[in-house]
C-alpha positions in Angstrom: 3.5 10.2 -3.3 2.7 7.8 -6.1 4.7 9.7 -8.6 7.6 9.9 -6.2 8.0 6.2 -5.5 7.4 5.4 -9.2 10.2 7.8 -10.3 12.6 6.5 -7.7 11.8 2.9 -8.6 11.6 3.0 -12.4 13.6 5.9 -13.7 17.0 4.7 -12.4 16.4 1.3 -13.9 15.6 2.8 -17.3 18.8 5.0 -17.3 20.9 2.1 -16.0 19.7 -0.3 -18.7 20.6 2.2 -21.4 24.2 2.2 -20.1 24.6 -1.5 -19.2 22.0 -4.2 -19.7 21.9 -5.6 -16.1 18.8 -7.0 -14.4 20.0 -8.5 -11.2 19.3 -7.8 -7.5 18.7 -4.1 -8.2 15.9 -5.0 -10.7 14.3 -7.3 -8.0 14.5 -4.5 -5.4 12.9 -2.0 -7.8 10.1 -4.5 -8.6 9.6 -4.9 -4.9 9.4 -1.2 -4.4 6.8 -0.8 -7.2 4.7 -3.6 -5.7 4.9 -2.2 -2.2 4.2 1.3 -3.4 1.1 0.1 -5.3 -0.1 -1.8 -2.2 0.4 1.3 -0.1 -1.7 3.4 -2.5 -4.4 0.7 -2.6 -4.4 0.5 1.2 -4.9 4.3 1.5 -7.7 4.2 -1.1 -9.5 1.4 0.7 -9.0 3.2 4.0 -10.6 6.4 2.7 -13.5 4.6 1.1 -14.2 2.5 4.2 -14.1 5.7 6.4 -16.6 7.4 4.0 -18.9 4.3 4.1 -18.8 4.2 8.0 -19.4 8.0 8.2 -22.4 7.7 5.8 -23.9 4.8 7.8 -23.3 6.5 11.1 -25.1 9.7 9.8 -28.0 7.6 8.6 -28.3 6.0 12.0 -28.2 9.4 13.7 -30.9 10.8 11.4 -33.1 7.8 12.0 -32.6 8.2 15.7 -33.7 11.8 15.6 -36.8 11.2 13.5 -38.3 8.4 15.6 -39.7 9.5 18.9 -38.8 7.5 21.9 -41.7 5.1 22.6 -42.1 3.1 25.8 -41.4 -0.6 25.4 -44.1 -2.9 26.8 -43.1 -6.5 27.2 -45.6 -8.9 25.8 -46.3 -11.9 28.1 -45.5 -15.2 26.4 -47.8 -17.4 28.5 -51.1 -16.3 26.8 
């Protein structure tokens, strides 16, 4: 995915600038494509990392819940 958007955004600009030295609207559109593609890759990396963190935390909570036996809760009177 990363290689695909990079090739589509950068390679035509390099070939075009060899033939004619033009950096106008197409250049801005390619820069926008590069920035949005990088943002997309960062978003997916953050999503995968946060999913892993939540999964680890959830498994720790489940393991703690299995280890601790259920004890009865006795309310302590506050008017002692």
